[in-house]
C-alpha positions in Angstrom: -0.2 0.0 0.1 2.8 2.4 0.8 4.2 1.8 -2.6 1.4 2.8 -4.5 0.9 6.0 -2.1 4.8 6.7 -2.6 4.3 6.5 -6.3 1.3 9.1 -6.1 3.2 11.4 -4.1 6.1 11.4 -6.6 4.1 11.9 -9.5 2.4 15.1 -7.7 5.8 16.3 -6.3 7.1 16.3 -10.1 4.1 17.9 -11.4 4.8 20.5 -8.6 8.2 20.9 -9.3 7.5 21.2 -13.2 4.7 23.7 -12.3 7.1 26.0 -10.2 9.9 25.7 -12.8 7.6 27.1 -15.4 6.4 29.8 -12.7 10.2 30.6 -12.1 11.6 30.5 -15.6 8.5 31.9 -17.7 6.3 33.4 -15.0 3.7 30.8 -16.2 1.4 28.6 -14.2 0.3 25.6 -15.9 -1.9 24.3 -13.1 -3.6 28.0 -13.3 -3.7 28.1 -17.0 -5.2 24.5 -17.4 -8.0 24.7 -14.7 -9.2 28.3 -15.2 -6.7 30.4 -12.9 -5.3 30.2 -9.3 -8.7 30.7 -7.5 -10.5 27.9 -9.4 -11.8 24.9 -7.3 -9.9 22.3 -9.2 -6.6 24.5 -9.3 -7.0 24.8 -5.4 -7.6 21.0 -5.2 -4.5 20.2 -7.6 -2.1 22.6 -5.4 -3.5 21.1 -2.3 -2.6 17.5 -3.7 0.7 18.7 -4.6 1.4 20.4 -1.0 -0.1 16.8 0.9 2.2 14.6 -1.5 5.0 16.9 -0.2 4.5 16.3 3.2 4.1 12.6 2.5 7.5 12.6 0.7 9.5 13.7 3.8 8.9 10.3 5.2 11.1 8.9 2.2 13.8 10.5 3.8 13.4 8.4 6.8 12.5 5.2 5.8 15.0 2.2 6.0 16.3 1.7 2.5 17.6 -2.1 3.5 14.3 -3.6 3.7 14.0 -6.2 1.1 10.5 -6.1 -0.5 8.9 -9.1 -1.5 6.3 -9.1 -4.5 4.0 -12.0 -5.2 
């Protein structure tokens, strides 16, 4: 289960990083452009999900990477 959440969080963090890169380099907010502005409900949901994914990703820093994962 954590593996799925980790992957979703990673995807959302990448989306956030790309969006911040576009804002920093081109002053273009892709999320706002796609969903109708920064104040649009869908944009705010995406921003919130990216923030939650970033917080979840903090846990990746403190995990034991020596564990062997067994897959069926």
